[in-house]
N, C-alpha and C positions, 0 to 999 in steps of 0.2 A: 889329578883331575877324577872325580868320582862322577860317574853316570850309572843310568836306570832307567828301564823303559815302566812306566806303571800306566795303571787307569786310575783317572779321577771319577767320581760321582758324586756330581752335586746335588743337595736337595733344590727343591725348585723356589725356595724362599731364597737362595743366595744365585740362582743361575744368571740374575742381571748385572750381579757386580763385579767389578773387577780385580777380580781375585789373583790372575795370573800376574798381571802386571806387578804385583807387590813382590811375588817369588823374586822376580827380575831386581826390580828398587830394593827392600828392606834383606834382600837374604841373597842376592849377587850370583842367582842360578841364570842358568840359559836355559832355554827348554825349546824342542822341536817334535809342533803337533803333528802326530803321525796318522792321527783319525778322531772326528769329533761327531756328538750327536748332541744339538744342542737347540732345543725350544723352549719356547716363552712358557711360561707358567707349569713347568714340564722339569724333571730330572733331569739332567745334564751329562753327558759322559763324554770322557777327554779320554787319549791314549795320546801320552808323550813320553819322550825322554828329555829326564830333568837333568842336569850336570851342573855340577862346583864343586867346593870344595867338600870333604864327609859335614863337616859341623855345618856347616851353610846349611848342606841338603836335609841332614837332621832337623835343622831349626823351620826349616820350610815347608818340611812334612809334617810336623807340631803344629805348626802353624793353621795349614789345611785342616787337619783334623781337628783344632779347636772351632774352626767354623764349621763344623758339621759334613766334611767332604769326604769320603770315603778312599782310602788310598789303599789299594790295593796292587800287589807285583804283577806283572802283566798276564804270569803264565796262570795265576787262578782265571782268567778269561778265557784260556786257549786250554785244550786237553787233547789228546788220542785216545779213542778209547781199543782199546788192546784187542777186544773181542772182535772187530770190525777190521783190524789192520792187518793183513797176508805180508807187511812185508816186501811192497815191490817195488819200492824204492824210488817213484816219479814225482813223491813229494821233494826230495834230496836236488833234485834237479831246478826246481824251482826255487827254491828256497834262500832270498838272496844274502839271509845274516848267519848259515851256516846251524841254526838250528834246529835241524832235521838232518841226519847226517847217518852215513851205514856205518855201522860198528863191527868191524874185523877180525879176528877171519870170521864170524858166527853170520855176518852176512844180513843183520837186522837192521831196524831203521831205529833209530832212539833219538830224543825230541827232549832239547836242551829249551827248558823255558824263558831263561834268563838271557836267552840269546834272540827269543824269537821277537820281531817286532812289529807284529798283529797286521799283516799286508794282506794276509788269508789268500795267497796264491796257494798254501796247501790244502786248504778246504775247496778251490774250484778242481785241483790239478788231482785230488785223490781218487783216483777209482769205485773204491768202498765206502767212501765216504766216511772215513776213519776219523778224521780233524772236527772238531767240535771249537766253535769259538760263537760266543754265549754273549755279545757286547751289549745288546739292546733285552737282554733282558729282564733288568731293571727298571725301564723307561714309560713313568708312570703317565698313566694320562691326564 
């Protein structure tokens, strides 16, 4: 089974349509919504884990893009500001997926965006505020 955490940005024109249900019915994909911000008549944003076989996943993403949904790997919305980070490691203690971890023997913090679930625990716990999450940057009024 193939599984990936992605962010979906729905244009305001289609935010009220039952798009995700078509991923289940027509492409045999399962999903786990991790975060969502959807308002009537505004752009919507959903972070979800999509799972299924790779062929169906690819076809489902093609379907979404054909509707005008912007599909991105979650790592594109979450980043670490290297200039602010002093590698204290506090974020690694709260990261539930292991996306943030200590590299040994260097004892530096590494970030694997593919493993990130966008829980934002790192943002809350980071003393220098080096972890930056930009989910709401594109929400339009």
